[in-house]
C-alpha positions in Angstrom: 109.7 98.9 -41.1 106.0 98.9 -42.0 105.2 96.6 -44.9 101.8 96.3 -46.5 99.0 96.9 -44.1 95.6 95.1 -44.0 92.9 97.0 -42.1 89.7 95.7 -40.5 88.2 92.3 -40.0 89.9 89.4 -41.8 87.9 86.4 -42.8 87.7 83.9 -39.9 88.2 80.3 -40.7 86.0 77.5 -39.3 88.5 76.9 -36.6 88.4 73.9 -34.3 87.6 75.1 -30.8 90.6 75.0 -28.4 91.3 75.9 -24.8 90.4 79.5 -23.9 88.3 80.1 -27.0 85.0 81.9 -26.7 82.4 79.8 -28.4 78.7 79.8 -29.3 76.4 76.8 -28.8 74.8 75.4 -32.0 72.3 73.7 -29.7 70.4 76.1 -27.4 70.7 75.3 -23.7 69.8 76.8 -20.4 73.1 78.5 -19.7 73.3 81.3 -22.2 74.4 81.6 -25.8 78.2 81.8 -25.2 80.9 80.2 -23.1 84.6 79.8 -22.6 86.4 76.6 -23.3 88.2 75.5 -20.1 90.2 72.4 -19.1 88.1 69.2 -19.1 88.3 67.8 -15.6 86.5 64.6 -16.8 89.3 63.6 -19.2 86.9 62.5 -21.9 86.7 63.5 -25.6 84.2 66.4 -25.1 85.1 70.0 -24.6 84.3 71.7 -21.2 82.7 75.1 -21.6 82.1 77.5 -18.7 78.9 79.5 -19.2 78.0 83.0 -18.0 76.5 81.7 -14.8 79.7 79.7 -13.9 78.2 76.3 -14.8 80.3 74.0 -16.9 78.7 72.0 -19.7 80.4 69.4 -21.9 79.9 69.5 -25.7 81.2 68.0 -28.9 83.6 70.2 -30.8 81.3 70.1 -33.8 78.5 71.6 -31.8 80.6 74.8 -31.0 81.6 77.8 -33.1 84.6 79.9 -32.3 83.6 83.6 -32.1 86.5 85.2 -30.1 89.9 84.6 -28.7 90.2 87.0 -25.7 93.5 85.4 -24.6 95.4 87.3 -27.3 98.0 89.7 -25.8 100.9 91.8 -26.9 103.8 89.5 -27.8 101.7 86.3 -28.4 102.8 84.3 -31.4 100.0 83.4 -33.8 99.2 82.0 -37.2 96.4 82.7 -39.6 93.4 80.5 -39.0 93.2 80.2 -42.8 96.8 79.1 -43.1 98.0 77.2 -40.0 101.0 75.9 -41.7 102.2 79.2 -43.0 104.2 82.0 -41.5 104.1 83.1 -37.8 103.0 86.5 -36.6 103.4 88.4 -33.4 100.5 90.4 -31.8 101.7 94.0 -31.3 98.5 95.2 -29.8 95.3 93.7 -28.5 92.0 95.3 -27.3 89.1 93.5 -25.6 85.7 94.9 -24.8 83.2 93.1 -22.5 79.4 92.8 -22.3 78.3 92.6 -18.6 75.1 91.1 -17.1 73.8 90.7 -13.6 72.5 87.3 -12.8 69.1 87.0 -11.2 67.5 84.4 -9.0 66.8 81.9 -11.8 65.5 84.4 -14.3 67.1 85.8 -17.4 70.4 87.7 -16.9 69.9 91.5 -16.9 72.2 93.4 -19.3 74.2 96.0 -17.4 76.6 97.4 -20.0 78.1 96.6 -23.4 81.5 97.3 -24.8 83.1 97.9 -21.4 86.9 98.2 -21.2 88.6 95.9 -18.7 90.4 99.0 -17.3 87.0 100.1 -15.9 86.6 96.9 -13.9 88.1 95.1 -11.0 87.8 91.4 -10.3 86.3 90.0 -7.1 89.9 89.3 -6.1 92.0 92.2 -7.2 95.2 90.3 -7.9 95.5 87.3 -10.3 98.1 84.7 -10.0 101.1 85.8 -12.0 100.4 89.5 -11.8 103.3 91.9 -11.7 103.1 94.1 -8.5 105.3 97.0 -7.3 106.3 97.7 -3.7 108.5 100.8 -3.5 111.7 100.0 -5.5 110.8 96.3 -5.9 109.0 94.5 -8.7 107.5 91.0 -8.0 105.0 88.5 -9.3 102.0 87.2 -7.3 102.4 83.5 -6.6 99.6 83.0 -4.1 96.7 85.0 -2.6 94.7 84.1 0.4 91.1 85.3 0.7 89.2 86.7 3.6 85.4 86.3 3.4 82.7 88.2 5.3 79.7 86.0 6.0 76.4 87.6 6.9 74.0 85.5 9.0 70.2 85.8 9.1 70.3 88.1 12.2 72.4 90.6 10.3 75.7 89.8 12.1 78.7 89.5 9.9 81.8 87.4 10.7 85.1 87.4 8.8 86.6 84.0 7.9 90.3 84.5 7.2 92.0 82.2 4.6 88.6 81.0 3.6 89.4 78.7 0.7 89.2 75.5 2.7 87.1 76.8 5.6 83.9 77.5 3.7 81.8 75.3 1.4 79.3 76.5 -1.2 75.8 75.3 -0.3 74.5 72.8 -2.8 78.1 72.1 -4.0 77.6 74.5 -6.9 79.4 77.6 -7.8 80.6 76.4 -11.1 84.1 76.0 -12.5 86.8 78.1 -10.9 89.5 79.6 -13.0 91.7 79.9 -9.9 94.4 81.9 -11.6 92.0 84.8 -12.2 88.9 84.2 -10.0 88.2 83.7 -6.3 86.2 80.7 -5.4 83.7 82.9 -3.4 81.9 86.1 -4.4 79.2 88.2 -2.8 75.7 86.8 -2.8 76.7 83.1 -2.6 75.2 80.9 0.1 77.9 79.2 2.1 78.4 77.0 5.2 81.3 76.2 7.4 83.5 73.3 6.5 84.5 70.5 8.9 87.8 72.3 9.5 86.1 74.9 11.7 84.9 74.2 15.2 81.6 75.9 14.6 78.6 75.2 12.3 76.8 77.9 10.5 75.3 79.0 7.2 75.2 82.4 5.7 75.6 84.7 2.7 78.9 86.0 1.4 78.8 89.8 2.0 82.3 90.8 1.0 85.5 89.2 -0.3 88.9 90.8 0.3 92.5 89.8 -0.3 94.4 88.6 2.8 98.1 87.8 2.5 99.9 87.7 -0.8 103.0 85.6 -1.6 105.3 87.5 -3.9 108.2 86.3 -5.9 110.5 89.3 -6.3 112.1 89.5 -9.7 113.8 93.0 -10.0 114.8 96.2 -8.2 115.1 99.7 -9.3 118.6 99.9 -7.9 119.8 96.3 -8.3 118.4 95.3 -11.7 117.2 91.8 -12.6 120.1 89.6 -11.5 118.3 86.8 -9.6 121.0 86.0 -7.1 121.3 89.7 -6.1 117.6 90.2 -6.0 117.1 87.1 -3.9 119.7 88.2 -1.4 118.2 91.6 -0.8 114.5 91.4 -1.5 111.7 92.2 1.0 109.9 89.2 2.6 108.0 87.1 0.1 105.0 86.9 2.5 103.2 90.2 2.3 100.6 90.5 5.0 99.1 93.8 3.8 98.1 93.7 0.1 97.5 97.4 0.2 101.3 97.9 0.2 101.4 96.4 -3.3 100.4 98.2 -6.5 99.2 96.2 -9.5 101.4 97.0 -12.5 100.3 94.7 -15.3 98.7 91.3 -15.7 100.2 88.4 -17.6 98.8 86.5 -20.5 97.1 83.9 -18.4 95.0 86.6 -16.7 92.7 87.3 -19.6 89.0 88.1 -19.3 86.6 85.4 -20.2 82.9 84.5 -20.2 81.8 83.7 -16.6 84.3 86.0 -14.9 82.8 88.1 -12.1 83.6 91.7 -11.5 82.7 95.1 -10.2 83.1 98.6 -11.6 86.1 100.4 -10.2 84.0 103.5 -10.0 80.8 102.6 -8.1 78.8 105.4 -9.9 79.2 103.3 -13.1 77.1 100.6 -11.5 73.5 100.3 -12.6 72.2 100.3 -9.1 73.7 103.6 -8.1 73.3 102.5 -4.5 75.8 102.2 -1.8 75.5 100.9 1.8 77.5 101.5 4.9 79.8 98.6 5.9 78.0 96.0 8.0 79.0 95.4 11.6 81.4 92.5 11.8 82.5 90.2 14.5 86.2 89.8 15.0 86.2 86.0 15.2 84.0 83.0 14.5 81.7 81.8 17.2 82.5 78.4 18.7 80.0 75.6 18.4 77.2 75.9 20.9 77.7 79.6 21.7 74.6 81.7 21.1 75.2 84.7 18.8 75.1 88.2 20.4 71.9 90.1 20.1 71.5 93.9 19.8 68.9 94.6 22.4 65.5 93.1 21.8 65.8 93.2 18.0 68.1 91.5 15.5 70.1 93.7 13.2 68.4 94.0 9.8 70.3 92.3 7.0 72.4 94.8 4.9 72.2 94.9 1.1 74.9 92.8 -0.5 76.3 94.1 -3.8 76.4 91.1 -6.1 79.1 91.1 -8.8 78.4 91.3 -12.6 79.3 88.5 -14.9 81.0 88.6 -18.3 78.6 87.5 -20.9 80.6 88.1 -24.1 84.0 89.3 -25.2 85.1 91.0 -28.5 88.8 91.1 -29.2 90.8 92.7 -32.0 94.5 92.6 -32.7 97.3 94.2 -34.6 99.7 91.6 -36.0 103.2 91.9 -37.4 104.0 88.9 -39.7 107.4 87.4 -40.5 107.3 88.8 -44.0 107.0 92.3 -42.7 103.3 92.8 -43.5 100.9 94.1 -40.8 97.3 93.4 -40.0 95.6 96.1 -37.9 92.4 95.7 -35.9 91.5 92.3 -37.2 89.1 89.9 -35.5 90.8 87.6 -33.0 88.8 84.7 -34.5 90.8 85.1 -37.7 94.0 84.1 -35.7 95.1 81.0 -33.9 97.6 80.7 -31.2 100.8 79.1 -32.4 102.4 76.1 -30.7 105.5 77.8 -29.3 107.4 74.5 -29.4 107.2 74.4 -33.2 109.3 77.6 -33.6 112.8 76.6 -34.6 116.1 78.5 -34.3 115.6 80.2 -37.7 112.1 81.6 -37.1 113.1 85.2 -36.9 110.7 88.2 -36.7 111.1 91.7 -38.0 113.1 93.9 -35.6 115.0 90.9 -34.1 118.6 91.7 -33.4 120.8 89.2 -35.1 124.4 88.6 -35.9 126.0 86.9 -38.8 127.7 83.6 -38.4 130.1 84.7 -41.1 132.7 87.4 -40.5 135.7 88.2 -42.7 135.1 85.0 -44.6 135.0 82.7 -41.6 132.4 81.3 -39.3 131.8 82.8 -35.9 130.2 81.5 -32.7 127.8 83.2 -30.4 130.6 83.5 -27.8 133.2 85.1 -30.0 130.6 87.4 -31.6 129.5 88.8 -28.3 133.0 89.7 -27.4 133.6 91.2 -30.8 130.6 93.5 -30.5 132.1 95.2 -27.5 135.3 96.0 -29.3 136.1 99.2 -31.0 136.3 97.6 -34.4 133.9 94.7 -34.4 134.7 91.7 -36.6 131.2 90.5 -36.7 128.3 92.1 -38.5 125.1 92.5 -36.6 121.8 94.0 -37.6 118.0 94.1 -37.6 115.7 91.7 -39.3 113.4 93.5 -41.7 111.5 90.5 -43.2 111.6 86.7 -43.4 110.6 84.4 -46.3 109.7 81.2 -44.4 109.3 79.2 -47.6 112.8 80.1 -48.9 114.4 80.4 -45.5 115.9 83.8 -46.4 116.0 87.0 -44.3 116.3 90.6 -45.3 118.7 92.2 -42.8 119.7 95.8 -42.2 123.3 95.7 -41.1 124.1 98.3 -38.4 127.1 100.3 -37.4 127.5 101.1 -33.7 127.5 104.8 -33.0 128.0 106.8 -29.8 124.3 107.2 -29.3 122.8 104.3 -31.1 123.2 102.5 -34.4 122.9 103.5 -38.1 122.1 101.3 -41.0 125.0 101.0 -43.5 123.6 98.3 -45.8 120.6 96.0 -46.5 121.1 92.4 -47.7 119.1 89.2 -48.2 120.9 86.3 -46.5 120.3 82.7 -45.6 118.4 82.2 -42.3 121.0 79.5 -41.6 123.7 82.1 -41.5 122.1 84.1 -38.7 121.6 83.8 -35.0 120.0 85.9 -32.4 122.4 88.4 -30.9 121.8 87.1 -27.4 118.5 85.5 -26.5 118.9 86.6 -22.8 119.2 90.2 -23.8 116.6 90.3 -26.5 113.5 92.3 -25.8 110.2 91.5 -27.5 106.7 92.9 -27.7 105.0 92.9 -24.3 108.2 92.2 -22.3 108.2 93.7 -18.8 111.5 95.7 -18.4 113.3 97.7 -15.9 115.4 100.8 -16.5 119.0 100.2 -15.6 119.9 102.9 -13.1 123.4 104.1 -11.8 124.1 102.7 -8.4 124.1 106.2 -6.8 120.6 107.0 -8.2 118.0 107.6 -5.5 114.6 106.1 -6.2 111.6 107.8 -4.6 109.1 105.5 -2.9 106.3 106.5 -5.3 108.5 106.7 -8.4 107.3 104.1 -10.9 109.2 105.4 -13.9 111.8 102.6 -13.6 109.5 99.7 -14.6 107.5 99.4 -17.8 106.6 97.1 -20.7 107.6 97.1 -24.4 104.9 98.4 -26.7 107.0 98.7 -30.0 110.3 97.8 -31.5 111.5 100.6 -33.8 113.3 100.7 -37.1 116.4 102.3 -35.7 116.9 99.5 -33.1 115.4 101.5 -30.3 112.7 100.1 -28.0 109.5 102.0 -27.1 108.5 101.4 -23.5 105.4 102.4 -21.6 106.4 103.1 -18.0 104.3 102.4 -14.9 103.9 106.1 -14.3 102.0 106.4 -17.6 104.8 108.0 -19.6 106.2 106.6 -22.9 109.7 106.9 -24.2 112.3 105.3 -26.6 115.3 103.7 -25.1 118.3 101.8 -26.4 118.3 98.0 -25.7 121.3 98.2 -23.4 119.5 100.8 -21.2 116.9 98.3 -20.1 116.8 94.7 -18.9 113.9 92.3 -19.6 112.3 90.1 -16.9 112.8 86.5 -17.9 109.6 84.6 -18.2 108.8 82.0 -15.6 105.8 79.8 -15.0 104.1 79.7 -11.7 105.5 76.3 -10.9 109.0 77.5 -11.7 108.6 80.4 -9.3 107.2 78.1 -6.6 110.1 75.8 -7.0 112.6 78.6 -6.9 111.0 80.0 -3.8 111.3 76.6 -2.1 109.9 76.5 1.5 108.0 79.8 1.1 105.2 77.7 -0.5 104.8 75.6 2.7 102.3 76.6 5.3 104.7 76.1 8.1 107.2 78.4 6.4 104.6 81.1 6.2 103.9 80.7 9.9 107.6 80.9 10.6 107.7 84.2 8.6 105.1 85.6 10.9 107.1 84.6 14.0 110.2 86.1 12.6 108.4 89.4 12.1 107.1 89.3 15.6 110.5 88.6 17.1 111.9 91.5 15.2 114.6 89.5 13.5 117.0 91.8 11.5 117.0 91.6 7.8 120.3 91.5 6.1 121.4 94.6 4.4 121.2 94.8 0.6 124.0 93.5 -1.5 125.2 95.9 -4.2 126.3 94.6 -7.6 129.8 96.1 -7.3 130.3 94.1 -4.0 130.2 90.7 -5.7 131.4 89.1 -8.9 129.6 86.5 -10.9 131.8 83.9 -12.7 130.6 83.1 -16.2 130.5 79.4 -16.7 131.8 77.9 -19.9 131.6 74.4 -21.2 134.5 72.7 -23.0 132.6 73.2 -26.3 132.2 76.9 -25.7 135.9 77.2 -24.9 136.6 75.4 -28.2 134.3 77.8 -30.0 136.1 80.8 -28.5 139.4 79.4 -29.9 138.0 79.2 -33.4 136.5 76.2 -35.0 136.8 76.7 -38.6 139.1 75.2 -41.2 141.8 76.9 -43.1 143.9 75.3 -45.8 147.0 75.6 -43.7 145.3 73.8 -40.9 144.3 71.0 -43.2 147.9 70.6 -44.3 148.9 70.3 -40.6 146.3 67.5 -40.1 149.0 65.4 -38.4 149.2 67.8 -35.5 146.7 66.1 -33.1 148.3 66.5 -29.8 145.4 68.5 -28.3 144.2 67.1 -25.1 140.5 67.4 -24.6 140.4 65.1 -21.7 138.2 66.5 -19.0 137.5 65.3 -15.4 133.8 64.6 -15.4 131.6 62.3 -13.4 129.2 61.7 -16.2 127.7 63.1 -19.4 124.5 61.4 -20.3 121.3 63.3 -19.5 117.7 62.5 -20.1 116.2 64.6 -22.9 115.2 62.7 -26.0 115.6 59.5 -27.9 115.6 58.5 -31.5 112.3 57.2 -32.9 113.8 55.0 -35.5 112.1 56.7 -38.5 113.1 54.9 -41.6 114.8 56.8 -44.4 112.1 55.7 -46.8 109.5 57.7 -44.8 111.0 61.1 -45.8 108.5 61.6 -48.6 105.3 59.9 -48.5 106.8 56.5 -47.9 108.5 56.2 -51.3 111.4 53.8 -51.4 114.9 55.0 -52.0 117.4 53.7 -54.5 118.0 50.0 -53.3 120.7 50.2 -50.7 121.2 48.1 -47.6 122.6 50.7 -45.1 125.2 50.0 -42.5 122.4 50.4 -40.0 120.6 47.4 -41.5 123.8 45.4 -41.5 124.4 46.3 -37.9 120.9 45.4 -36.8 121.1 42.0 -38.6 124.4 41.3 -36.8 123.0 42.6 -33.6 120.2 40.1 -33.7 122.8 37.3 -34.2 124.4 38.1 -30.8 122.8 35.6 -28.4 123.2 35.3 -24.6 123.8 31.7 -23.4 124.4 30.4 -20.0 127.3 28.1 -19.3 126.2 27.2 -15.8 127.1 30.4 -13.9 124.9 32.6 -16.1 127.8 34.8 -17.2 128.9 33.3 -20.5 128.3 35.2 -23.7 129.0 33.7 -27.1 128.4 35.0 -30.7 126.4 33.0 -33.1 126.9 33.7 -36.7 123.7 33.4 -38.7 123.3 33.1 -42.5 122.4 36.2 -44.4 120.3 36.1 -47.5 122.5 36.2 -50.7 120.5 39.0 -52.2 121.1 41.1 -49.1 124.8 40.4 -49.4 124.8 41.5 -53.0 123.0 44.8 -52.1 125.4 45.3 -49.2 128.4 44.8 -51.6 126.9 47.5 -53.8 126.5 49.9 -50.9 130.1 49.5 -50.1 131.0 51.5 -53.2 130.9 54.4 -50.7 132.7 52.6 -47.9 134.9 49.6 -48.9 135.8 48.9 -45.3 139.1 50.8 -45.6 141.0 47.5 -45.4 144.2 49.3 -44.4 142.4 50.7 -41.4 140.9 47.7 -39.4 137.3 48.2 -38.2 138.3 47.0 -34.8 141.7 46.9 -33.2 143.3 46.9 -29.8 146.2 49.3 -29.5 148.7 49.7 -26.7 148.4 53.3 -25.8 145.2 55.3 -25.0 144.9 58.6 -26.9 145.9 61.8 -25.0 142.7 63.5 -26.2 140.2 60.9 -25.0 137.3 62.6 -23.1 137.4 60.2 -20.2 141.2 59.9 -19.9 141.4 61.5 -16.5 138.9 59.2 -14.9 141.8 57.0 -13.7 139.9 56.0 -10.6 137.5 54.1 -12.8 140.3 52.1 -14.5 139.8 48.4 -14.3 138.4 48.5 -10.8 135.9 45.8 -11.7 138.4 43.0 -11.2 138.8 39.8 -13.2 135.1 39.4 -14.0 135.0 42.9 -15.4 138.1 42.2 -17.5 136.5 39.0 -18.8 133.4 40.9 -19.7 135.3 43.6 -21.6 137.3 41.1 -23.6 134.0 39.4 -24.6 132.8 42.8 -25.8 135.9 43.2 -27.8 135.3 39.9 -29.5 131.7 40.8 -30.4 132.8 44.1 -31.9 135.6 42.4 -33.9 133.2 40.0 -35.5 130.0 42.0 -35.9 130.7 45.7 -36.6 128.9 47.2 -39.6 131.2 48.3 -42.5 130.8 52.0 -41.6 131.6 51.8 -37.9 135.2 51.7 -36.6 136.3 51.0 -33.0 139.6 51.2 -31.1 140.2 49.7 -27.7 143.3 50.2 -25.6 145.5 47.8 -23.6 146.6 50.4 -21.0 143.0 51.5 -20.4 140.6 48.7 -21.0 137.7 50.9 -19.8 138.1 53.3 -22.8 136.9 53.0 -26.4 136.9 55.4 -29.3 134.3 55.0 -32.1 134.0 56.5 -35.5 130.9 56.1 -37.7 130.0 57.2 -41.2 126.7 59.0 -41.8 124.3 56.7 -43.7 123.2 57.3 -47.3 119.8 59.0 -47.6 120.2 61.1 -44.5 121.5 64.7 -43.9 124.6 63.0 -42.3 125.6 61.3 -45.6 129.4 60.8 -45.8 130.1 62.6 -42.6 132.5 61.2 -39.9 131.3 61.3 -36.3 133.4 60.4 -33.3 132.4 59.1 -29.8 134.4 58.4 -26.7 133.1 55.6 -24.4 134.0 54.6 -20.9 133.0 51.4 -19.1 132.4 51.9 -15.4 133.7 49.4 -12.9 130.2 48.1 -12.4 129.7 47.5 -16.1 127.5 45.8 -17.5 125.2 46.4 -14.5 125.2 50.0 -15.7 125.5 51.4 -19.2 128.7 52.9 -20.6 129.3 56.6 -20.5 129.3 58.1 -24.0 130.6 61.5 -25.2 130.1 62.9 -28.7 133.0 64.9 -30.2 130.8 67.9 -31.1 133.4 70.7 -31.9 130.9 73.0 -30.3 128.1 72.2 -32.8 124.7 70.8 -32.1 124.2 68.0 -34.5 120.6 67.0 -33.6 118.4 66.8 -30.5 120.3 63.8 -29.2 123.7 65.2 -29.7 124.2 68.7 -28.3 127.0 71.2 -28.2 128.5 69.9 -25.0 128.8 66.3 -26.4 126.0 64.9 -24.3 124.4 61.8 -25.9 120.7 61.5 -25.0 119.3 58.0 -25.7 117.0 55.6 -23.8 119.6 52.9 -24.1 121.7 54.8 -21.5 118.7 54.9 -19.1 118.4 58.6 -19.8 114.9 58.5 -21.3 111.8 56.2 -21.2 111.8 53.3 -23.6 110.9 49.7 -23.9 112.4 46.4 -25.0 115.8 46.7 -26.7 115.7 50.5 -26.3 116.5 50.1 -22.7 119.9 49.0 -21.2 119.8 45.3 -20.1 122.8 44.1 -18.0 122.1 40.6 -19.3 121.5 41.4 -23.0 122.9 44.8 -24.0 126.4 45.2 -25.5 128.7 47.9 -26.8 127.7 46.7 -30.3 124.1 47.6 -29.5 125.3 51.0 -28.3 127.1 52.0 -31.5 124.6 50.6 -33.8 121.8 52.3 -31.9 123.6 55.7 -32.2 124.0 55.3 -35.9 120.5 53.9 -36.5 118.4 55.8 -34.0 120.2 59.1 -33.7 121.7 59.8 -37.2 118.3 59.4 -38.9 116.8 60.8 -42.1 114.4 63.1 -40.2 116.2 64.6 -37.2 113.3 66.8 -36.2 111.5 63.7 -34.8 114.5 62.7 -32.7 113.0 65.0 -30.2 110.3 62.8 -28.6 108.0 65.7 -28.0 107.9 66.3 -31.8 106.5 62.9 -32.7 103.0 64.4 -32.2 103.6 66.7 -35.2 104.2 63.8 -37.7 101.9 64.3 -40.6 100.9 67.9 -39.6 101.7 71.2 -41.3 104.0 72.1 -38.3 105.8 68.8 -38.8 106.2 69.2 -42.5 107.6 72.7 -42.1 110.2 71.7 -39.5 111.3 68.5 -41.2 112.8 70.5 -44.0 114.4 73.1 -41.8 116.0 70.5 -39.4 117.3 68.4 -42.3 118.9 71.4 -44.1 120.4 72.7 -40.9 121.7 69.3 -40.0 123.3 68.9 -43.5 125.1 72.3 -43.0 126.3 71.2 -39.5 127.5 67.9 -41.0 129.7 69.9 -43.5 131.1 72.0 -40.7 131.8 68.9 -38.7 133.7 67.5 -41.7 135.9 70.5 -41.8 136.5 70.3 -38.0 137.4 66.6 -38.2 139.9 67.4 -41.0 141.4 70.1 -38.9 141.6 68.2 -35.7 141.2 64.5 -36.3 140.9 62.5 -33.1 144.2 60.8 -32.1 144.6 57.4 -33.6 142.1 58.0 -36.4 144.2 60.4 -38.6 144.6 57.7 -41.2 140.9 56.9 -41.3 140.0 60.6 -41.7 142.4 61.2 -44.6 141.4 58.0 -46.4 137.7 58.5 -46.0 137.7 62.0 -47.4 140.2 61.2 -50.1 137.7 58.6 -51.4 134.4 60.3 -50.6 135.3 64.0 -51.0 134.2 64.1 -54.6 130.8 62.5 -53.6 130.4 65.1 -50.9 131.0 67.8 -53.6 128.6 66.1 -56.0 125.9 66.0 -53.4 126.4 69.7 -52.7 126.3 70.4 -56.5 123.0 68.4 -56.8 121.5 70.5 -54.0 122.7 73.8 -55.7 122.0 72.9 -59.3 119.0 70.7 -59.1 117.6 71.9 -55.8 117.3 68.3 -54.7 115.8 67.9 -51.2 118.4 67.1 -48.5 118.8 63.4 -47.8 117.3 62.1 -51.0 120.4 61.1 -53.0 122.1 57.7 -53.5 125.6 56.8 -52.5 127.0 58.3 -55.8 125.0 61.6 -55.3 122.4 60.7 -57.9 118.8 61.9 -57.6 116.3 59.2 -56.7 112.5 58.9 -57.0 112.2 60.5 -53.5 114.0 63.6 -54.9 111.1 64.4 -57.3 108.3 66.9 -56.5 110.2 68.8 -53.8 113.1 71.2 -53.6 115.5 72.4 -51.0 115.1 76.0 -49.8 116.8 79.1 -51.4 118.3 80.0 -48.0 119.9 76.5 -47.8 121.4 77.0 -51.2 122.8 80.4 -50.2 124.6 78.9 -47.3 125.8 75.9 -49.2 127.1 78.1 -52.1 129.3 79.9 -49.5 130.6 76.5 -48.3 131.6 75.2 -51.7 134.9 77.1 -52.3 136.2 76.0 -48.9 135.1 72.4 -49.4 136.8 72.2 -52.8 140.0 73.7 -51.4 140.1 71.4 -48.4 139.4 68.2 -50.4 141.9 69.2 -53.1 144.4 70.0 -50.4 144.3 66.4 -49.0 144.5 64.8 -52.4 140.8 63.7 -52.7 140.0 61.9 -55.9 138.1 63.6 -58.8 138.0 67.2 -57.3 139.2 68.8 -60.6 135.7 69.0 -61.9 134.7 71.3 -59.1 137.4 74.0 -59.7 134.6 76.1 -61.2 133.5 76.9 -57.6 136.8 78.5 -56.8 136.2 81.4 -59.2 
């Protein structure tokens, strides 16, 4: 597996400081030379930096220099600081050493030790939020820790304040910035006073800080595995009153060491003082206001010596990195790396040792569902293997295909394939560097209370498909992937939400009461005593039945009696909305070959639809406005690719609703709106009849006025060019007070962020996402015409990557440029697959449209593919006749895209020839 290896420190770029970076100050201040970038609580443009003494200062980014990134950990995805738009890497090992100082009373810090390993230290609070802890046969994560603080008064008496976070205040209001995930608010040596919450008033010095109760989210068991439902039903109480019953296993990525963290040596003899003191006397409770403190005879107790913590003054971190191309860096400076934005990883960003399966088996496409079933069979139909290397520029992957053996797998061939032809074997079962895992045990296996050999973390992924795990008992071994189960990552907020009432104080009190009353805890539930039903969407069921076209299926295109109607209460969810990026923006704003798209036509017509009141405020009429003659001429030219299919009316009302309409079974909806509702629907029909763009076709139904079926052609200059896309609509009884329900006929394929595999349509017009103006549904102004034109114009765009609203921030960045290409190429391939599915299973009532469209446009689809293959034209840069444009120059499509497309070509030629498409003879060369 090892490719070329680079040893030692790599050159660090002049990186822009970011959150959690260790930086030096270019301007000398009074808080030390280095600090840690933390979250800015002031919400201004400056960076907040925590210094060695805990103080937070605010500096301009230009006045800081990045010197270390101590937040690197095994499994973190990174990029080279010198090439942030290049390939990704994964940290396979990280090592941090710390320089420690002891802070004096206003003087210079005293150096205690340099190059100390974090393993030699303990924090003031032993557990960090998110830490993995073990209790007997149970593994959990720390969600909350309460702190008990011993406060020493001037007379030497010490009192313990339980749950002290909101009961004590730091005198002077200081104490610096608190990284609450890793650090306690209080530490020995601080001067504190009672808060107004207490019924007494006092001041004193923090003598000791200990953990009180710990709230634990249990995630796995040695006997029951990682199934959340089973674990939740049988786990110990979440509220653990005695933290000594918990053993720290490993910390998570958020619990890294940084400048300003306070700590002690685990072994007191390592401390520079070499001194120890007996524990001071302690009162059991706080004194009430007005009560005099107890004296010890005639003399007050002498104050005991308080051991103050050390502070981290500097960190030095090195890392081993495995890059996507298979090369390795070993022991490089963390400053030469930068954390990657995880959201910019796409579905085809594979890493070496990823377990993948081919989408192609026996000459046909496969789905994730069918492939998983095949892999369990004696003679698998699907190839699966291990990624060896990835070329992110060409979108190609070198894969070692594996053959399942009795005790593992063996490589039977190596091949370079398109990244678009691969998918992860199962993202839920994948293990990765740094994953916490549990060893799957037989039910009858007895686990000793102190046995920690069942929980570990992944330290390496091996060439033979095995996983190397370091177990909690200190041993290391290689296991097969099916012998372990990885703990699924969760944020603290996700765990809090899952735990529900456990986070409330009254629930914690209730837990205490339950323990006192001796309430019985239900006996554990074993896996064989229950059965979990695997849910499947309609699209997954369709996938399992096989989605791909054969020539015989195309010849039987008339057989369309499949009924996909599904009883559903709704299908629109909030996720994303189109951003309306114009097709001319795909390459530096260059204009495409002059074409007025159907989207432009639709928007012009949409603007001509006006709302006018006839006295009752309900009348809607259509006003036809003049259109510029030059625009009409351009529109006529554009119709060379879509001449309105005059034999198939763009709008029509037919008698019978189709048997495969998605909303057919919602009969309770019907025409329950009454006469006014019928009148509104008829007006919508009229608007559609007079104003539909040339590339949108709609059918309404006399027996079900609430239903509509829509077909639209993908616009020129987009990855959807010449595709046919179908949508089923349903008008609720309260329409137009509420928007229509819309379902995309997906065939189990995700077309873009707005149109997923289940057919869900995510668009602000349906009140499923924030928007403004005409983007939102307006009962007074919005129409079905606006719905269909918006789908074509705002969803089927030239740059589908930006359909995801969260991706708009990447526009004009290296991450954006990288993903624009991948999304466009993948969308083009999905569009071709959708064409084949539509030909195989044309929606009822649109069989004639499907045949006519692809008979006319089939050769242009093939010409487009040929231009991609032969000239490497970028996707979405050709005109209506598949000719290159100015936008096509200077860029190319990827080699991986061409590999996938070349595999498609024979099938496309056969299919289009089989339906009698015009001009397919010139493409017979692809059949050889």
